[in-house]
C-alpha positions as CSV (number, residue, x, y, z in Angstrom):
1,X,0.1,0.2,-0.1
2,X,0.8,3.6,-0.5
3,X,3.1,4.7,2.7
4,X,1.9,7.9,4.6
5,X,5.7,9.2,4.1
6,X,5.7,9.0,0.1
7,X,7.4,11.9,-1.5
8,X,6.1,12.1,-5.1
9,X,8.6,13.4,-7.6
10,X,8.6,17.2,-7.8
11,X,7.2,17.6,-4.0
12,X,8.4,19.6,-1.3
13,X,7.2,22.1,0.6
14,X,7.9,26.0,-0.5
15,X,10.3,27.8,1.4
16,X,9.3,30.9,3.1
17,X,10.8,33.5,0.6
18,X,9.3,31.6,-2.1
19,X,5.8,31.8,-0.4
20,X,6.7,35.6,0.3
21,X,7.2,36.2,-3.5
22,X,4.0,35.0,-4.5
23,X,1.8,36.8,-2.1
24,X,3.8,39.8,-2.7
25,X,2.9,39.3,-6.6
26,X,-0.5,38.9,-5.4
27,X,-0.5,42.3,-3.7
28,X,1.1,43.9,-6.5
29,X,-1.6,42.5,-8.9
30,X,-4.5,43.5,-6.7
31,X,-3.7,47.1,-6.4
32,X,-2.9,47.8,-9.7
33,X,1.0,48.4,-8.9
34,X,3.7,48.3,-11.8
35,X,1.3,49.3,-14.4
36,X,1.1,46.1,-17.1
37,X,0.3,42.8,-16.0
38,X,3.4,40.5,-15.7
39,X,3.3,38.3,-18.5
40,X,2.0,34.9,-18.1
41,X,4.9,33.4,-19.2
42,X,7.3,34.9,-16.9
43,X,5.0,34.1,-14.1
44,X,5.1,30.3,-15.2
45,X,8.6,30.7,-15.1
46,X,9.0,31.8,-11.8
47,X,6.3,29.6,-10.2
48,X,7.6,27.2,-7.5
49,X,4.6,24.6,-8.4
50,X,5.3,24.5,-12.3
51,X,6.8,21.4,-11.8
52,X,3.7,19.4,-10.2
53,X,1.3,19.9,-13.7
54,X,3.5,17.0,-14.8
55,X,2.1,14.8,-12.0
56,X,-1.3,15.0,-13.9
57,X,-3.3,14.1,-17.1
58,X,-4.7,16.6,-18.9
59,X,-5.8,16.3,-23.0
60,X,-3.2,18.2,-24.9
61,X,-4.5,21.7,-25.7
62,X,-7.2,21.8,-23.2
63,X,-7.5,24.6,-20.7
64,X,-9.5,23.0,-17.6
65,X,-10.9,25.1,-15.5
66,X,-13.3,22.7,-13.8
67,X,-11.3,21.6,-11.0
68,X,-13.7,22.7,-8.1
69,X,-16.2,20.5,-9.7
70,X,-14.1,17.3,-10.6
71,X,-10.4,17.5,-10.3
72,X,-7.8,16.4,-13.0
73,X,-6.5,12.7,-12.3
74,X,-3.1,12.3,-10.9
75,X,-1.2,9.9,-13.2
76,X,-0.1,8.4,-10.0
77,X,-3.7,7.0,-9.1
78,X,-3.8,4.3,-12.2
79,X,-0.7,2.9,-10.3
80,X,-1.9,2.8,-7.4
81,X,-5.5,1.2,-8.6
82,X,-3.7,-1.5,-10.4
83,X,-2.3,-2.3,-7.0
84,X,-5.4,-3.0,-5.2
85,X,-6.8,-5.0,-8.1
86,X,-3.7,-7.5,-7.6
87,X,-4.5,-7.2,-4.0
88,X,-8.0,-8.2,-4.9
89,X,-6.9,-11.0,-7.2
90,X,-4.2,-12.6,-5.1
91,X,-5.7,-12.2,-1.6
92,X,-9.6,-11.6,-2.2
93,X,-11.6,-11.5,0.6
94,X,-8.3,-11.7,2.9
95,X,-7.4,-8.5,1.4
96,X,-9.3,-6.6,3.9
97,X,-7.0,-7.9,6.6
98,X,-3.8,-8.8,4.6
99,X,-3.7,-5.5,2.7
100,X,-4.7,-3.5,5.3
101,X,-8.2,-2.2,3.4
102,X,-10.0,-2.2,6.8
103,X,-7.9,0.6,8.1
104,X,-8.1,2.9,4.8
105,X,-10.8,5.3,6.0
106,X,-8.6,5.7,9.0
107,X,-5.4,6.2,7.1
108,X,-7.0,8.5,4.7
109,X,-8.6,10.7,7.5
110,X,-5.5,11.0,8.5
111,X,-3.9,12.4,5.4
112,X,-6.8,15.0,5.2
113,X,-6.0,16.1,8.7
114,X,-2.9,17.7,7.8
115,X,-4.7,19.5,5.1
116,X,-7.6,20.9,6.9
117,X,-5.9,22.0,10.4
118,X,-7.4,19.1,12.5
119,X,-5.7,15.9,14.5
120,X,-5.2,12.8,12.8
121,X,-7.6,11.1,15.2
122,X,-10.4,13.8,14.6
123,X,-10.9,13.1,10.5
124,X,-12.5,9.9,9.1
125,X,-12.9,9.2,5.1
126,X,-16.5,7.8,4.8
127,X,-19.9,8.2,2.4
128,X,-20.7,11.2,0.8
129,X,-20.6,14.9,1.7
130,X,-24.3,14.8,2.2
131,X,-24.6,11.6,4.2
132,X,-21.8,13.2,6.4
133,X,-23.5,16.6,7.1
134,X,-26.4,14.6,8.0
135,X,-24.4,12.5,10.5
136,X,-22.8,15.7,12.0
137,X,-25.7,17.6,12.5
138,X,-27.9,15.2,13.7
139,X,-25.1,14.7,16.1
140,X,-24.3,18.2,17.4
141,X,-28.0,19.0,18.3
142,X,-28.3,17.0,21.5
143,X,-25.1,18.8,22.5
144,X,-26.9,22.3,22.2
145,X,-29.1,21.5,25.4
146,X,-32.7,21.1,24.1
147,X,-32.4,24.1,21.8
148,X,-34.3,23.5,18.4
149,X,-32.7,25.9,15.5
150,X,-30.5,24.9,12.6
151,X,-29.0,28.0,11.2
152,X,-27.5,28.1,7.3
153,X,-27.6,30.6,4.8
154,X,-29.8,31.1,2.0
155,X,-27.0,30.9,-0.9
156,X,-25.6,27.7,0.9
157,X,-24.9,25.1,-1.5
158,X,-28.4,23.4,-2.8
159,X,-27.6,19.5,-1.3
160,X,-26.8,21.1,1.8
161,X,-30.1,23.3,2.2
162,X,-32.0,19.9,1.3
163,X,-29.9,17.5,3.6
164,X,-30.9,20.1,6.4
165,X,-34.5,20.8,5.7
166,X,-35.1,16.9,5.6
167,X,-33.2,16.6,8.9
168,X,-34.9,19.4,10.3
169,X,-38.5,17.7,9.6
170,X,-37.4,14.5,10.8
171,X,-35.9,15.7,14.0
172,X,-39.0,18.3,14.5
173,X,-36.3,21.2,14.4
174,X,-36.5,24.7,12.5
175,X,-34.7,25.6,9.9
176,X,-33.5,29.0,9.9
177,X,-32.2,30.1,6.5
178,X,-30.7,34.2,6.5
179,X,-29.0,36.3,3.7
180,X,-25.0,35.4,4.4
181,X,-24.5,39.0,6.0
182,X,-27.2,38.3,8.8
183,X,-25.5,35.0,10.2
184,X,-23.7,36.3,13.3
185,X,-26.6,38.6,14.1
186,X,-29.2,35.7,13.7
187,X,-27.3,33.2,16.0
188,X,-29.7,33.4,18.8
189,X,-30.5,31.4,22.1
190,X,-32.6,29.1,20.1
191,X,-30.0,28.3,17.8
192,X,-28.5,24.6,18.2
193,X,-26.1,24.4,15.3
194,X,-25.0,26.9,12.6
195,X,-24.2,24.7,9.3
196,X,-22.2,26.6,6.5
197,X,-20.0,26.2,3.7
198,X,-16.5,27.5,4.4
199,X,-16.1,28.7,0.6
200,X,-19.5,29.4,-1.1
201,X,-20.0,27.4,-4.1
202,X,-21.4,30.0,-6.3
203,X,-18.7,33.1,-5.4
204,X,-16.1,31.6,-3.7
205,X,-16.3,33.8,-0.5
206,X,-14.9,32.8,2.4
207,X,-16.5,32.5,5.7
208,X,-14.6,33.8,8.5
209,X,-14.5,30.6,10.4
210,X,-13.2,31.5,13.6
211,X,-15.5,34.8,13.8
212,X,-18.6,32.7,13.1
213,X,-17.7,29.7,15.4
214,X,-16.7,32.0,18.4
215,X,-20.2,33.7,18.3
216,X,-21.8,30.4,18.0
217,X,-20.0,29.2,21.1
218,X,-20.7,32.4,23.0
219,X,-24.5,32.0,22.2
220,X,-24.5,28.3,23.0
221,X,-24.1,26.7,19.6
222,X,-22.5,24.3,17.5
223,X,-20.9,24.7,14.4
224,X,-20.4,22.3,11.2
225,X,-18.7,23.2,8.2
226,X,-18.8,22.2,4.3
227,X,-15.3,21.9,3.1
228,X,-16.0,20.9,-0.2
229,X,-14.8,24.0,-1.8
230,X,-12.1,25.0,0.6
231,X,-9.8,22.0,1.1
232,X,-7.1,21.6,-1.4
233,X,-6.8,25.5,-2.2
234,X,-7.8,27.4,0.9
235,X,-5.9,27.2,4.5
236,X,-8.2,25.3,6.8
237,X,-7.6,25.6,10.4
238,X,-10.4,23.7,12.4
239,X,-9.0,23.2,15.3
240,X,-7.3,26.8,15.7
241,X,-10.9,28.0,15.0
242,X,-12.3,25.3,17.7
243,X,-14.9,24.2,15.4
244,X,-16.9,21.4,16.2
245,X,-17.7,19.6,13.1
246,X,-16.8,19.5,9.6
247,X,-17.3,17.5,6.3
248,X,-15.7,17.7,2.6
249,X,-15.6,16.1,-0.3
250,X,-12.5,14.3,-2.1
251,X,-13.0,15.1,-5.7
252,X,-12.5,18.8,-6.4
253,X,-9.2,20.5,-5.4
254,X,-8.2,16.9,-3.7
255,X,-8.4,15.2,-7.2
256,X,-10.0,12.2,-5.8
257,X,-11.7,10.9,-8.9
258,X,-15.6,11.2,-9.6
259,X,-17.8,10.4,-6.9
260,X,-15.2,10.1,-4.6
261,X,-15.6,9.4,-1.0
262,X,-16.2,12.2,1.4
263,X,-14.8,12.8,5.1
264,X,-15.9,13.7,8.6
265,X,-14.3,15.5,11.2
266,X,-15.6,15.6,14.9
267,X,-13.7,17.7,17.3
268,X,-11.8,15.3,20.0
269,X,-13.9,17.1,22.7
270,X,-17.2,15.5,21.1
271,X,-16.0,12.3,20.2
272,X,-17.2,10.1,23.5
273,X,-20.3,11.9,23.7
274,X,-22.1,12.0,20.5
275,X,-24.3,9.7,18.6
276,X,-24.3,8.7,15.2
277,X,-27.6,8.5,13.2
278,X,-26.4,5.7,11.3
279,X,-25.2,2.9,13.6
280,X,-23.5,0.8,11.0
281,X,-21.3,-2.4,11.7
282,X,-18.0,-0.7,11.2
283,X,-19.2,2.1,13.5
284,X,-19.3,-0.7,16.0
285,X,-16.8,-1.1,19.0
286,X,-16.0,-4.7,17.8
287,X,-17.6,-5.2,14.3
288,X,-16.3,-8.8,13.9
289,X,-17.9,-10.1,17.2
290,X,-21.2,-9.5,15.4
291,X,-23.4,-8.7,18.4
292,X,-26.8,-7.9,18.6
293,X,-26.9,-4.7,20.0
294,X,-24.9,-1.7,19.2
295,X,-21.7,-0.5,20.8
296,X,-20.0,2.3,19.2
297,X,-16.4,2.7,19.0
298,X,-14.8,5.2,21.0
299,X,-13.3,7.6,18.7
300,X,-13.7,9.3,15.4
301,X,-14.6,5.8,13.9
302,X,-18.3,5.9,15.4
303,X,-19.2,7.8,12.4
304,X,-18.2,4.7,10.3
305,X,-21.3,2.8,8.8
306,X,-20.9,0.6,5.9
307,X,-18.0,-1.2,4.4
308,X,-15.7,1.5,2.9
309,X,-15.4,1.7,-1.1
310,X,-11.9,0.5,-1.3
311,X,-11.1,1.4,-5.1
312,X,-12.4,5.0,-5.0
313,X,-10.8,5.6,-1.4
314,X,-7.6,4.2,-2.7
315,X,-7.4,6.8,-5.4
316,X,-8.3,9.2,-3.2
317,X,-5.5,8.1,-0.9
318,X,-3.1,8.1,-3.7
319,X,-3.7,11.9,-4.9
320,X,-3.5,13.1,-1.3
321,X,0.3,12.1,-1.0
322,X,1.1,15.2,-3.5
323,X,-1.1,17.5,-1.4
324,X,0.6,16.8,1.6
325,X,4.0,16.9,0.0
326,X,3.6,20.3,-1.6
327,X,1.9,21.9,2.0
328,X,-1.1,23.5,2.2
329,X,0.0,27.4,2.0
330,X,2.0,26.9,-1.1
331,X,-1.4,25.6,-2.3
332,X,-3.3,28.7,-1.0
333,X,-0.6,30.9,-2.5
334,X,-0.7,29.8,-5.8
335,X,-4.3,29.8,-5.9
336,X,-4.7,33.3,-4.7
337,X,-2.4,34.5,-7.4
338,X,-4.3,32.5,-10.2
339,X,-7.4,33.7,-9.3
340,X,-5.9,37.4,-9.2
341,X,-4.3,36.9,-12.2
342,X,-7.7,35.8,-14.0
343,X,-9.5,38.7,-12.7
344,X,-7.0,41.1,-13.7
345,X,-7.0,39.7,-17.3
346,X,-10.9,40.2,-17.3
347,X,-10.7,43.8,-16.0
348,X,-8.0,44.3,-18.8
349,X,-9.4,42.5,-21.7
350,X,-13.1,42.1,-21.1
351,X,-14.5,45.0,-19.7
352,X,-17.8,46.5,-21.3
353,X,-18.9,43.0,-22.3
354,X,-21.3,42.4,-19.7
355,X,-19.6,40.5,-17.1
356,X,-19.9,41.0,-13.2
357,X,-17.6,39.7,-10.8
358,X,-19.5,38.3,-8.1
359,X,-16.0,36.7,-6.5
360,X,-14.6,39.1,-4.0
361,X,-11.6,41.0,-5.1
362,X,-9.5,40.6,-2.2
363,X,-8.0,37.3,-2.2
364,X,-7.7,37.0,1.1
365,X,-11.6,36.2,1.4
366,X,-11.9,34.2,-1.9
367,X,-11.4,30.5,-2.3
368,X,-10.3,28.8,-5.6
369,X,-12.7,29.7,-8.1
370,X,-13.7,32.7,-9.8
371,X,-17.2,33.8,-10.7
372,X,-19.0,36.1,-13.3
373,X,-22.2,37.0,-13.6
374,X,-23.9,37.4,-17.4
375,X,-27.4,37.4,-18.8
376,X,-25.9,34.9,-21.4
377,X,-24.0,32.9,-19.2
378,X,-25.0,29.6,-20.4
379,X,-24.5,30.1,-24.0
380,X,-21.2,31.8,-23.3
381,X,-20.1,28.8,-21.3
382,X,-21.1,26.4,-24.0
383,X,-19.4,28.2,-26.8
384,X,-16.2,28.6,-24.7
385,X,-16.1,24.7,-23.9
386,X,-16.4,24.2,-27.6
387,X,-12.8,25.9,-28.1
388,X,-11.4,23.9,-25.5
389,X,-11.9,25.9,-22.6
390,X,-13.7,24.1,-19.8
391,X,-15.4,25.8,-16.8
392,X,-19.1,25.5,-15.8
393,X,-22.5,27.2,-15.4
394,X,-24.6,27.5,-12.6
395,X,-28.2,28.8,-12.7
396,X,-29.4,31.6,-13.3
397,X,-26.6,33.3,-14.7
398,X,-23.2,32.6,-13.2
399,X,-20.1,30.8,-15.0
400,X,-17.3,29.9,-12.7
401,X,-13.3,29.0,-13.3
402,X,-11.7,26.8,-11.0
403,X,-8.1,27.5,-10.7
404,X,-6.6,24.3,-9.2
405,X,-3.1,25.4,-8.0
406,X,-1.0,22.0,-8.7
407,X,-2.1,21.5,-12.8
408,X,-2.9,25.1,-14.2
409,X,-0.6,27.4,-15.5
410,X,-0.7,31.9,-15.8
411,X,-0.5,31.0,-19.6
412,X,-3.7,28.6,-19.1
413,X,-5.3,31.7,-17.9
414,X,-4.2,34.2,-20.3
415,X,-5.5,31.9,-23.3
416,X,-8.8,31.4,-21.7
417,X,-9.8,34.9,-21.4
418,X,-8.5,35.5,-24.8
419,X,-10.9,32.6,-26.0
420,X,-13.7,34.2,-23.7
421,X,-13.0,37.7,-25.5
422,X,-13.1,36.0,-28.9
423,X,-16.6,34.1,-28.0
424,X,-18.0,37.9,-26.9
425,X,-16.2,40.0,-30.3
426,X,-17.7,37.1,-32.7
427,X,-20.7,36.6,-31.4
428,X,-20.2,32.8,-31.4
429,X,-22.4,32.3,-28.2
430,X,-25.6,33.2,-30.2
431,X,-25.4,30.2,-32.1
432,X,-28.7,28.5,-31.8
433,X,-26.8,25.1,-30.7
434,X,-25.6,27.0,-27.7
435,X,-28.9,28.0,-26.7
436,X,-30.3,24.2,-25.2
437,X,-29.3,23.2,-21.7
438,X,-27.6,19.9,-21.5
439,X,-28.4,17.8,-18.8
440,X,-25.3,18.3,-17.0
441,X,-24.0,22.1,-16.7
């Protein structure tokens, strides 16, 4: 199996002076200092992470800006999957013990913990983000001493809203939905759980995790954070913020593959007293004792339920080695610089074309994607994809460009904006073939 200590080729954390240089350039682009924008080729030449692109499989000529939705595959993943297949062929059912499959949820959880500011025994890889959100909010409710309100924001990711709506109905609690700027003032004595996405899926705006968590705790409430659009591009500090619970997915910036399993964080201080609503056999204190009654595991593994999906979990495991080798600070620094450069290019080349930036201009409060509003967003993105620039569209009028730090180049940014400008100047988006929306946008 892949070792936790594997050092992928081209890895290594950024030196302090390299990180400082990136942040300094970000500030320069944000303020407009120095006049003309630096050239993409110069930025690529000076990029400390430029070699990491060679570790990913991206079709030649394609400019891939959808890593915020599905990350590109790391080349080493195919080797790991072949290894799992060999284990399956050789050991069959014995591979669960002989090859350590049974320990994979905890092993992957520990790797994830290093990327989200948590202790290794506070994170487990399991199920999907939606299922884990249900489990954590359910577990948090009894800790709030009889309070009956779940608080979230109106612009939260729809599946989070759907899960919370269903849970509130089943648990006979109230779901309170407010605007994003009303969250802290809405945390009153009735609120049991504040459930939010750390990075907004549309705008990429970052919530103040520490500030909101502190406000929740002061009022006697707990927090559950969805890190799906944060982990892998934003520095997350769950323990430093004293967060209570968190969930996330493995297939966006973490490059775990389509439908990669999610993960769940529970602060150590809660683990001994929380109850998962899904009491599956692998959450049992002795799963192979096959006892009639349920006894939960003592730690984070009490949140496990059914058998882990070994093939997809192994793919995520292989991908995470690179993220850990590079380091969260370097990933965030490159992301900020890429998104700043994208916005600066749009400001310069696409002014007057009807694009309204909905992402924050300040990269310190912006995640890994850049979003624009345009009344013709769907056909524009459809035309752009046909020209080899893959972003995505979110109703009613948002187009998004994810700037994954491990494989995107600054030349990709400049070329993507140039192709977008061409779509607008030629009116290519008006072609009738781009007007009918596909099943997946």
